[in-house]
N, C-alpha and C positions, 0 to 999 in steps of 0.2 A: 890718114884719116887727116883731113883737113881741119884748120881749125875754124873754118865754119860750122862741120856738122858736129867737131868738138862740144860747140856753145850749142847749137839745138840740143845736141843729148842731156847735158848740163843740165839746161832750161826745163827739158821736159825731166827730170830726176828731182830737182827743186819742184815741181809742182804736182807732181807724186809723193815728195815726201811729205810736201805741206799740208796736204788733203788726207794722208795717212796720218796726220798728228790729230788736225780735225775731229779725224775720226776715234783718233783712241781718246782725245779729252772730253769729247762728246760720250763716249764708250766709260769713260772713266767717273763722268760727272751723276750717269743715273746706275751706275752700279750700288749692289748692298755690301757697303763695306760694317767692317767690327771695330769694339770698344770691349773694354776690357779696362778692368780697375780692382781696386778692393774698398771695404765699406769701413769704417771702425766710428767705436766711441770716440766722440771729441774730447771727453775730458780724461777717458784712464786710458785708450788708445786699443784699447780690447777688439778685435775682430767679432762682427757683429754677423752673425753666421743665420742664412734664414731669410737675412732682409730683402724685400722685394725689390727691381728695377724695371721700372715699366717705362718702355717710348711714349713720350705725351702724346694723346687724340690718339691711341692705337689700344691694341690688345697683346703687343708683341713684348717680350720679359723676360725675366732670367730672377732666378734666386741665387743668394751668394753662397758660398761651402762653407763645408767648416771654420777656413782660412781669411773668411768673407772676399774672398774673391769671386769676382764675377765674369762672363764673356759671351754679349752680345751683338748680333747679326743685324746691324739696322734696314729699317727698312727705305726706301726714297724718301727724302724729305724730311728726316728725321730731324728737328732742332735741342730738343730738351728730354732730357731721363728725369725720372721721377722715384726719390727715393723713398723707401716706406719701411718700417718694423716696430710691433709693437711698443710702445710705451715712448718714441722717440718724435722729436717733432719732423714731419715729412720736409724733403728737401729737394728742389726744383735746381736742374743742375744745366747749362747750356751747353751745348756738345761743341761747338767752332769747328775747328778743326782739328780738336785731339783724336789722337785713336786707345788714351789711358787716360780716366777721368775714373780718382780716385774721392773720398767722399767721408766726410766726418759729419754723422748726426750727432745733433743734442739728444738729452733727455728731456722727455717734457715736463718729468716734474718738479728736477731741481732745474729749467731754462732762467735764466736769468731774462733773456729777451722773449720769454711767455706773455703774451698781450691778456691782460685779465680786463674783465672790464667791472667798472666803478660805475658811481651816479653819474648821468651825465658824460659818459665819455667814454675809453680805456683807458688804460695805463700799460708800462713796462714793469713784469712785475721785480725790477730790481728796482723801480723808483719808488715802490709802494712802502707807505710811511704809517700804515694803518693795517687792524687786522682783519681780513680776509680770509675767508673760505672758499675753495674754489672747486668746483667738480664740470669733468668736460663730460662731452659725449658720449669718450669709450666706456666710461664708469660707471653709465645708467645705463647704456645699450642691452635690448633680448631679455632684460628682467620683466615677470611680469605679473605687473604689476597696474594699477587703475591710474594713478597720478605720479604727477615726479617728486613728489613728495616724502613718497615711499621709499623710492631711491636714494636720500639721502641718508640714509638710519646707516649709523657707523663710519661716514664719510667724513665729517668735518668735527675737530675739537669743539665743546659748547656749544653746540647744535645739538637736542633731543629733542627728538620724532619717537614720539609713542602712537602704534596703533593701536586705540583703546578698542576700536570693533572690526571686525573681519567683514564687515556687510560691505557687499561691491558697493563703491560708489561714494562709503563713507567718508566723514571729514579726520583725517587726525588729528592728532596733538604735539607743533610743536613752539619750539622754548629755545629763543639763545638766550645763552648765560643768565636763564633762570628766570624769574616772576617779580617781576616788579612793581606791578598795580594788582592793587586788592577788588575795585569794582570797574576800572574802566579796558579792560579784555589784557591779554598778553599772548596775541597772533602776531606774529612780523607782519613786515608791510611787503606785500607781493607784487613784483612790480615787471608784468610781460615785455616784448620789448619795448621799453619805455613807456609803455600805460602805468600807471599806477591802481592796485585791482582797489574797490569797493571791500570791507569787511561783510559788509550787508548780506549779500547772496550767502553766505554763510549757513544760514536758519532759512532759506528759502521755503523749507515744505510748514513751518510754525504756524497758527495760528492762534487769533486772543481767545479761541473758544477752548479753556482746555480738557474740553474733552477729545482735542486731536491736536494734544502738543506738538512739541515741536520733535521733527526726524530730522538733524543734521546731515547736508550732502555735503559732500566736498566740491564747490564748482572750478579747484585746480585739477579737476581730471579730464574736466573736457579737453586739455591741453595734451597730443596725441607727444609722448616720452621721444618718441621715434625723427621727429623734428628737434630736439634740441642741442643744440651745438653747446651749450654752456652753460652752468647755472654758479651764482656764484651770493655767497652771502655776507651783509658789510656786519661782522659784528662788532664792532666799538662804536662808541659816541662819534668820535671825529670821522671816520668812514661814512655813519648813517645819517650827519648831521645837515647835509646837502638835501637830508630829506625831511626836516626840519621837527614841527609836531608830529611827526609820522614815525619814526623813527627810532623810538625808544626799546621797545620790541625788538630791533633786530629787521636789516631790507632784504628781503631775499631777492636777486637780480636774473632771471630768465631769459638767453636769449636762445632766437630762433635762428635754424640756418640759413642760410645762403648761396646763390649760387657763386662758383667760382670762374675764373678764365680758363678758358680748354674744352674741350668734346664734349657734347652733352650726355652726360649718365643718367642711365634707365638704374633704379635699384627696387627691387622687391624683400620685403623685410614680414617674416610671419614666425608664429609659434600658437603649437595648438596645445593643448595639457588636458589635464582634468586635476579636481581638489577635495582633499577630503578633512575632515577636523582633525587639528591637531591634538586632540585628546577628548577622551571621555574624560568626566567624573566618574569617579566610582563606587556607585552607591549599591544599594542591599536588592535581593531578588525578592520574590512576593513571599516564596516560605519566610526568607529573615524579616520579610516588613511585618508578617503576619504575628509573628512571636513579640515583636519591638512594638506592636501596636497591642496587643493585649497585654504585656507587662505594663504598657503605661495608663491604661486604663484600668489597672489592679490599685499599682500604685494610686491612681488618681482615687479609687473606691476604698482604698484601706484607709488616706489621706485622714478623708469624712466620713468613714465606719472602723474607727480602729478592732473594734467589734469581731467586723466581716470576716471573710476568707475569699480567697484568690477564688475556690471553687463554684461561689455560689453563683444562681443563675440571677437573669438579667430580671426577673420578675423581683426575687430578693430585693437586689439593686434597688431598682426601682420604690419598693416601699420602703429601703432602709435609709437610703441617700435625694434620689428622685433625679439625679443631676444625667440626663445624657452622656456627658465627657466617660462618665465611669462604668458603660454598658458594651458589652461586647459584643459587634455585629457581626452576624453570624456569617460575612461573608469570607472574616479572616478563618469561622472553624474548622474549613475543612484541608486546609494549609497546616494548622497545629497538627496534626495528625499524621503530616505528610503524605496526605494524597497525590500520589503521581498524575499528572498533565494537564493541573489547572491553570490556569492565566499565568502567563507570565512576560508580561509585555517589559520590553523594553524602549521607553517612552525616546531616550536621544535616538537610537537608530528610526524612530519612526520620524520624526523633526528632519533627521540629517542625512544629505545624503552626496553623495561624487557626485561633483558636479563639473561639466567642463568648461575651457575658457578655450577664446580664440582672440590673435588680432591678425589684422594682416595691413600692411603699409607700402603702396607703390609712389615711387617720388620718379619726377626728373628734374636733374639739375644741370647748371652750366652756362655759356656764356661767353663774352670778348670782353674789350678795352672797354667798349661802350655798354654796353649791357651784359647783366646778371640776375639771373632766375634761379630759382625751387620752388615746382609744385607739387605738394603729396594730396592725396587722399589715404586715411586709413578707416576701417570696422575694427573694432574692438566688440566683442560679447562674454559678458562673466556671467554665470548663471551662481548661484548664491549654496552654500555648502548645507545651509538652510532651505526648505523646501516654499516654493513659493519666493525665491528670492533673485534678483540676478542685477543685472548691471549693461548696457549697449549702448555705441557711442558710433555714430557715423561722423567725419570730419573729414573736411581741407583745409587744405592752408595754398599761400600762391605771396611767395616773397618776390619780387621785383625792384632791384636797382637798375637806373638809367643814369649815363655821364656823357653830357657834351659843352666841352669848350670846362668852363667855370661852376655851370651849373649840372649839380644832382639833384636826381628826383628819385622817387622809390614809394613801395608801399608795401605792408604789411596787411594779410587779410586771412581771417582764420576761422571761416563758418562752422557753428554743431551745432547736431540732433542730439540728445541721449534722452535715453529711458528709462527710467526705475525704477523695478519694481521692490516698493517698500514689505520691511514685513518690523511688527512691531518685537525687534527681539528683546531688548532693554525693558529693564521693570519686572518688579515682583507679577508674581501669579494673580494676585487679586490685583491688579492692573492688565492684566490678560496680555503679560509677557511670554511670549512664547517658551524662553529658555527659562525662564522660572516655573512655566504650567508647565512643564515634561519632565523635572530635575523634581516637581513637587507630587505629581498624580502618584499615587498607589500602582505597584506595578499587579494587581490584581485586575485592574480592569483592562478588556480589549478596548482598538480603539473601535472595530465596529461589530453594532450588532449582528446576529444570523442574516438580517434581510439587508445588509449592506449599508446601513443609516449607520447614520456618526453614533458611540457609545457616550452616553454622559450621564451615566448613570453615580460619577464624582462629585455629579452638583447635585445640592441640594439631598446627599447619602442619608443625614442623619448623624444619630449618635455621637452627638456633641463634636463632628467633624466638618472641618473647613471646607466649603463649597471649592471645589476644580474643574476648568473647565475642559475639556479634551481639543490638547493643543494642536493636533494633527490639523482637527476644524476647525478653529482659529488661522492658524497657518495656513491653508490652503483656501478656505473658505473666503476671509474678507481680505477683500480686493483695495489698494493703495498702491495709484499709479502714480506720478509723475510724469512729467515731458518737460523739457529742458531746452530751451534753441536759445542760441549764442552766437550773435559777430562780436570778434576780439579784432578789432585792425586800428594801424594808424596811417596816415601819410605824411611824406616830408618832402620840402627842396630844402637842398641849400646851395649857398651863391658865394663863392671866394671869390673874397672883396679884393683882395692885396693877399701876397705873397704872407702866407701861415696866417690871414686874416679871413676866417668864415661866417655867416650868419647861417642859421637852420633855423626854418618852422615847421614845425609837427602839430597834425591834426590827428588826435587821437579819440576811440569811442569803444565803450564796452556794452552792450547791451543786451539784455537777459531779458526771456520769457520762463513763466515756470505754470505749467496749470496740473494744480495737484484735484484727482478725483479718488474719496473713497468711499468704499459701500460695505455693509454691515449685514450681512441678509439676514433672514428667520431662520434657516438653518440653526445658528448657532444660538445658542443658548445666552440668556444672562445669569451671572452668579447668580445664586439662592431663588431663581425662578426656573422651576419646570414647563418646558414646554416650545415652540414654536416664539421667536423674541417679536419686537415691530422691527422693521428693519430702520435701518440709520445709513443717510446719502450725508457728504461733505464736497464742498469743491470750494478752490481757492487758486484766483490769478491773481497771479504778480508781475509786473514789467518796472525795471531796472533798468535806467540809460545814464550812464557816466559819459561824460565827453568832458576834453582835455585839449587845452591848445599851450602848446609852446613856444615861444620864441629867445633864443641862446646867441651869444657872440663868444665864438671861440679865438684867442692868440695863440699863436707858436712861435716862438723867437729862440735859435741857437746863433751867441756871439761867443765865437770864439769858444772856454771851457762852459760859458754860461748854457745854461737850457731855462727858458721861463714857457710858461705853461697857464692862460688865465680865461675863467668863463664869466659870465654874466649871464643872467634869464631874467624873462617875465615870464609866471606859467600862469593858470584858471582855469580850474576845477569844479565842477557839479556832476548834483547826484542827484535824482530822483527815484523817488519808488511810488508806485501805484500799489492800492491790492482792495479784492473784493471776492467775500466770501458768502458761501449760505450753505444752513443746512437743514436739513431735513427729515423726515420720517413718514410714520403711516404709509410707506408703501404697499398700492394693495397685492404685489406678489414679488417676486425675485426677478421678474421678464423682463421687465423695463426699470433702468436703475439710474437714469437720469433724474434731474432733482423736480423737475418738472411733475413727475409720474408720483410726486409723494406730496406732503404736506410742507412749506416750506414754516421755519420755525426759530429763525437765529438769519440774521446777516449784518454786513457790516462794510463799508468803504475805510479805505486810509488812503491818508498822503502824506511821502515824507519824502525833505527835502534838504542836501545843506552844500555849502560853495565856499572852496576856498581860495585866496587871490598870494601869491608869494611870490618874492625875488629875493633870486637866489645869485651867490658870485664863489668864485674859488680861483684861487692862486697858487699854483705849483714853480720851485727854483730848486735848481740842484745845479752843483762845480762841478763840471766832471763827472757826474755819476756819484759821487765820494759824499755829499754834505746835502742833503736833500732835507727841503722844508716846505710844507704844506701848511694854506689856512680856508678858512672857508664860511661862509655865514649863509643861513636862510631868515627870512622875513616871512611868517605867515599870520593871513587875517582869514579867520575862519567863523562863518556864522552859528556855529554850535555853541561861542561863548559867550558871558556879557558885557554888554554894553564897556562897559568900563575894561576890558584884558581882550576886547578882539583882537588885537596884534601879539605875536610872540619872536622873540630873535633870536636863534638859534648859534652860536658860533663853534666852532673848535679849528685846534693846533694841531699839528705833528710835526714830526722832525725824524732824521736818519742818517745815518753813519754806515757808510759801508768802508769798515776795517779792514777788511781783507786787501781794501783796493792801498793801503797806506805802504810805504816803504820796508818799517819795518818789521809785517809780517808775511811777505811777499816769496822771501827766502821759507818761508815755515811750507813745504811739502805736503802736511797734515792736513793743512787746513784750507779748504779750497776757497769756502766762500762767509764771510761773515760780515752778517748788519743789524747794526743797534737799532730800536726803534722806540718810540713815545709819545704818547696823544693824548689830548684831552678837548672833551667837547661836551655841548650839551642839547639834548634831542627833546622831543616831546612827545606825549601820546589824546590823542584827540580822540581814544575809540568812547565816548561817552553817548546818550540819549542827542538825538539833532535841537531838542527845544527843552537842555537840562535847566538853562538860567532862565528859563520862563514861566509864569506861572501859567499854568494850565486852563483848563476851562473840563468841565463834562456834565453832563445830564441829571440834572433830577426832582426827581416826585417830591412837593407839598402838598399838605394839606391846607388849604385854606378858607376861612368863613364857615360856611357849614357842611364841613365835609368833602369842600370839590378838590378835587385832586387837582395840582397846577402845575408843569413841567418848569424848569428854571435851569439856571445855570450857576454855579459852585466853582471857586478854583479847587482844585486838590492840591497842590503842591504850593511854596512858594518860591519869591523868582529871586534871582543872585546875580545883580551889575559883576561882582568881581568873580564869579567864575572864570577860571581859565587854566590853563591846559597840563599835566602833570609833567613835572619838568625831571630829565633823569640826566645827571652830571658823572662824564666814566672818564676814569683814569686807565690809561692801560700802556702798560709795559713789558716788550719782546727782544727776543731775538731771532735772526734766522740764519743757519749757519747750516755748512755744509763741509763734510772731511772723503778723506784719499778721494780725490780726483770725484767728486762728488758721488761717490757709493753710496756715503750714507749721509743721511738727512735729518734736521733739528728744527723744530722751530717750536718757543716757546712763550708761551703770556703769562700776563699777572694784571687783573683787572679786580676796577675798584667800584663800581653805579652805586652813587645816592640820586633814589629816588624820592621826590618832595614836591609838596603840594597833592601829597592823592587826595582823591575824592572823594568822603565820607559823608555820610550822614550823622547829622551833628544834633543831638536836642536842643530845637531853641523852647523861649518859654513859651506856656500855653495860653497869652494872653496874643500872640501873633496870629492865633488860631490850626496851627502847627503843631506837631508834634517835634518834626526834625526838618531840617536845612540841610541840602545840598554843598559841600565847603570842600575845599579843599585847604586841608589841615596833616593830613599823615606824612610818613617819611617812612623808607624802606632801603636796606642796603644789601645788594648781592657781591660777592666780592669770589674771586675761585683764580686756578690755574690752569694754566690749556698743554697738553703738551703733546707733539705730532713728531713721530720718527719713522723714519723708509730707509729703505734702504734697495739698494739695483743690483745684482749680479748677474756677470755671465760668464759661463764657463763650457768655451766652442757653440756648439747650439743651443745647449739649455741656459735658458733664462731667468731668473728669478726676482720679479716685485712684490716687496710688501711695504705696509703702511699701515704702522697703528697709533692711537690718539689715544689721550686720556683727561677726562675735565673735571674739577669740582669746582661745586657751589653750593657757599654758606648764604640760607638769607635768612634774613634778621630784621624784625621790625621796629624801628627806630623808635617812632611816634604814633601816637593817636591821640589826638584833639585833645584839648583846654585838661581832660581829667584826665587823660592816660588809661581809660576803663577798658578792659579786654572787651574783643565780639566775638560772642558766641553763637554760633548758629547749630537749627539741627538737621540731620541730614536725612535719610530714606526714609526709616521709620522711627518707632518714639523712640527716645533715649538714646540716638546717634548724632552724638552734639561734636561740635569740632571751633577747638579755641583759635582768636586770632590773640594776643599779647605782646607788648613792648620786652623787645628782648629775645624772641624766640620766630621762629618764621611763621610765616602765614597758616592759617591754616594745620593746626596740627592737633591730633583725634583728643576727645578730651571724652573719656566712659570710665568704667570703674575698672577693676584692677580684679584680674581673679588669681589665688594662690591654690589651683587643684581643687577637691570636693572632701567635705567632709564624708570620714571615714565609718566612725560609728558613733555613736550617741554620744559618749564622753567629748571626741571631736568638740560636736555640735555645743555642748556645756561650756568647754571654756576657751569658747572664744568667739565676740562680737560677730551676729546675726539677725536675718529678719527674723519675727514671729513663729513665721512657718517655715521657718528651714527643717529640714528632715537628712538624715543621714543620706550624704549618696548626692545633695545638692549642691552648688556650688558655694565657695569658702572666699568672699571678698575681702579685701584688705583693706582693714579699718583706718583711710588715708590719714584723717585728722586725729588719730588717738583720742578719740572723745569713747572710746567701750561701747559704739555700736553703728551699725548700719544705716546711712543714710545717702539716696541715691542722685542729689544734692551735693553735698557738703566732701562726700568719699571721692568725689571725681579726681582725677587727677592727669595729665599728657602722657599720652602711650604710645605716640609715633608720628611719624609727617609722613606726606606723599614722596618728599621731596628727596632725591638720590642724593647718599653722600657723595658717589661720585660715577663717571659713566664712560664708557670705553668702546674703542674698535680696531677688529683687522679684517685689512685687508690683504691677502696673497694671491698673486696672481704669479701664474707656471705656466711655458712655454718652451717646446722642445721639438726642430722640423714645424711639421703645420699645426702638433697640438698644442690647447692650450687650457689650461684648470684654473678656475676661480673659486676661491673659496672668502665669503664675508662674512663675522662673526659680530656681534653686537653686546653688549653687558652694560648690566645694571647694577649698582649694588647699594645697599643700604636703607632704601625707601622700606617701608609698611603699606598695608594697602588693608583697610575695612570690607570686610568680605559680608555682607550683608545676607551672601546668600544660605551662610552658616545661622542666620537666624533662624530660617524656614527648614533649611535640613541638615542641622545639624545641632536641634535642640531636645532631639531625643523624647518627643511629645508622641511620638507614634501615630501622628495626625496625617504628614504627607511621609512620602521620601527623606532618609537617608543617607548621608556617607556612610562608607561600609565600616567605617571606626567609629561607628555607634559597638559595635560587636565587644569592645573595649570599654563599654559601657560600668558602671554600679551596676548589681545586679545587689549586693545583700555584704553583711559588712565581712560575712567570709569569704565572697567573691566580690570585693572590689573594685574591679577590673583596672585599668593602669593608671588609676588614680587624677587620670586628667579627665574623664567622661562624665558627665555626669548622671544620672539614675534616670529611665527611662518615667516620663511622668504627664499624662497627657493634658492637665490641669497648671503645672510649672506651679508651686506654691511656693516654693524654693527661689523664686524669681530669676531662673536662669535663663530667661532670655531676654536680661536685661543686657543692653551693648554691652561691651567688656573686653578684656582683651583676649578673649575667649574667642570677639571675631575679628581680628588684626592679626593679621598674619605678615612673615617677612614677601614683600614682593619681590626679591633681589633673582637678577635670572643673568643666564647666559645662552645665546639662541647662536646657532647658525643660522644664521640670513640666507644665505644664495649658495650653492655651489653650483657651477656651471662648469664642463667642459667640451669642447671647439675640435672642430677639426676644418681646416683653410684647406681648402685645393692648389696645389703647385701650381705654379706658371706654366707649367708645361701642360699641363692639359688643361690649365684652363683659357688659354692658345689654339687649343682646338676644338673647342665650347663657343670659342668669341668672346669670351668672359673675362672683366678685370677683376672680378672678385667671385669666391664662393666658399660657402660655410657652414656646415652644419653642426650642430649642438644641442646637448640637452643640460634642462635645468633644472634645479628642486630648492622651490623658496622654504623657508621655514622647516625644513627638512627634520632639526634636530630641538628642546627648545628645554633643559639643564635648570631645573627650578624646587623649589619646596614649598610652594602654595597650589593650593588643593584647587584652584579654582579653573578655570579655562584661558584664561590669559593674566601672565604678570603685569604686564601693561594695560590693566581695566583702570578703568576710570568713567566712571556715571556722569559726570558733570565734570567733563575736564576744562570748562569755559568759565567754570566759577574757582576764583583760585579761596574761598573763603572756607567750601568745602570737598575740593578736588580726591580723588582717591577710592574713593565707592564702586564694592562689585556690587550691583544691584542684576544682577542676570547679564550678562556679557556676551554679542552673537561672538562665538568662538572664532578662532584665527586661521585660516584655512591650513594645509598642505597640499603647494599645488608642485606636482611634476610636468614639465613641458620637454616638447622637442620645435625647433626650430630652425629656420633656412636664409640665408644673407647673401643675395646674389644679386651682380650688379652687371651691366652688359655696356 
């Protein structure tokens, strides 16, 4: 072969090889490759079996095996893997050119790098030097609750959430580290996406007309819990001082979800279920009631006529005594002989129902480096367990963030429409409280007459019986509707001026419109009046506009091991409320229920306004994350306070020491982390009337001259230019520690809070023209301990996570005005009193003491008593030792609504795709004044009674259990006087939530083209362990009145909810 031919052949070979090489490279570049690796716990090194490994932006994924290993075939263009495991921080890892990617996941609960929302910013958990409780979206997801504050129950030490009413959409009582104010309110400040809410909307259904009293609703229920990213509670004064005059009762920060960079994710979350009452009161049946009624009539008759006999006819009784209360009603006579088939109505069954509940949320989220978005729509519907009550909500949300160079803009918008079907459940039977009616009315009466109309025979029954309305008629026919339209949102613009320096402008608004319409038709009788009633209608419109403008400068700088962060700002907020109401009566019929069909009898309008101007600043410094110092101050100027004290200043300081980073502890393998911290701060409380410092005028009529009525204005209170904020100075000392590679964590806090300048109405000289004046003179102290213990254990594919918290609080009044005289207020019925005195908690029960019953006449003769006391009556204790019973001087402190301690347990178990969660709530050491006992445990035989009445005293030979008094319609022994007979232990342990779920495996999700799918079942309030005989041991008829909290005067029962749910994402 010639040299030329060889050169041609070689040249052709080179060209062919080159082409083949290009084809091979191109093939390899587009071929699917595989990646494998192992996922472990960053602290312990344990394998995390069941971790989801997903290619970002696709549905391709895998799950780790028992050794934490995975293998995954990558589609073309794959760049990033997303690792996620329940209870751990998600981690995104770039693949690059690697075929082996090992990842360590960090425990979400113990992650030092976890971001926590604080006032006007965020911080890493490792840098926090104050006491802040945090709840993440995973902790509250999928719970069948109306509002997010219900989901806080048992989650945070020192935060007591009491669901005092089970009515759909009803307000809750939330207390952060006790009760610090007597008259200025004790609710925390709620801040939603940076907007401080006004407390005024809590009683939006209220009226100045006492015929239509406050029916408080929960405005927080307009927030869809599926939209929540996190909830932080600023518990100590140093953390809350950045909110100045509104931080004394703690601050709750709620942050909603925002889009994240990556592919668009569509999620649908839903649950449906049913609700039933958690318990019914154990009452007498019709035959037992008839016997008690008969016995009570006889005892009343024999007390007045000792020579009478139980067998005397009504004619003889009428001639001998003449009192209707001694006559035997003919309606009970057939029951006394045990005649079968008689009416035996269970009125609780008639007003309670199995009620459906459902929730549906559809959301879309995603974004890129420049635009992130989260959009959702929600429908929620909860019917009440009491007939004709319910709550519906329609809400949408749009959170958008846009970044272009140094400029970032965005907005949060949350329009909501809610509808309340209100019902008057609380209150006694004589005020048409449906619960009080149902437990008081005798079971001998039917619900309906033979013709289908409502039976009202218990109204105006006679025979000395109290008139009681048909509770079914009241519940079904009285219409009370409330529509609530809300627009909550804000917009912001942030500009990065220089490295680490940025300016932010935020404008927010909370606009609320309430429309309430009430109608009581003629079909519902009036107490003690037989026949159709005169219809009554009521309408009220309220508008709230709350706007906020904030300007802040943020500076962050790191120089070597020194880290500095600073914030300064100016804010302005204004709130305006307008309302109008009308009352009408004399409607010609019930067909047209608008007020123009009746005769308007009353009406009025009202305007309320307040404004707040503020300057704020905060500086945070740390050296190498080891030594931490923070200081803040806020100056507030409020329109609510006197001209001499318009401005208040609220400073704070805190420090921390990450001891575990010191060289002398690094060798300790048992200690993973230890941070000591201390803080001190001053906060305020401005929850007083808008015009409390001013002298207000009201219209009055005067007769001048020749009997001519002349209208004029007169002052109703004196002005006080020195009126100012209640202030709370709080010291907090605590530590955060974790042990054994973060398998165990412990947080402990001790706090001491002194609230001064309490607002009290103080007596002033009569020459001033007034009897009292609102002044700042009281002092209250709250102190206590908080403990939070957590653990996380992994055994192959089984994982157990647990958290327990315990909190104590001691409330003590330190000062009450110049004289120090105690404050005594009356409760819901005569004789129910509360006392607030120096050295003791606010609002203790102040009643008579009962020491069983007199078994015979010899005991009556040997002990101090009232003039009419008989054997079988209560034996009241002679407290002052003067040998006589006096219902004024023999009163004493008999308990307190404040618990000695509260606790919570949260347990979560996971195995493969299954998960089980259990939450337990506990309250110990509190008492309840159960005023329902005044009517259905008085043994009068008037209305129905608790079954415990079967243990009543009947004779010296049959004294019962020695605790229950005798039956007596006239109560001659003063057995109805409020005493320790009506005070009960309110301690309880409640299994709040049990949830069992199953997440579909990744292999199946890929086939279904889903990224997430989980089905679950939840039981809410399935079990409650308590000795309290009422419906709900969390009850308090007036939770917002610190001076008289803890009454049960008929309350809407708490429901037990069973639900099935589904979470899917695409």
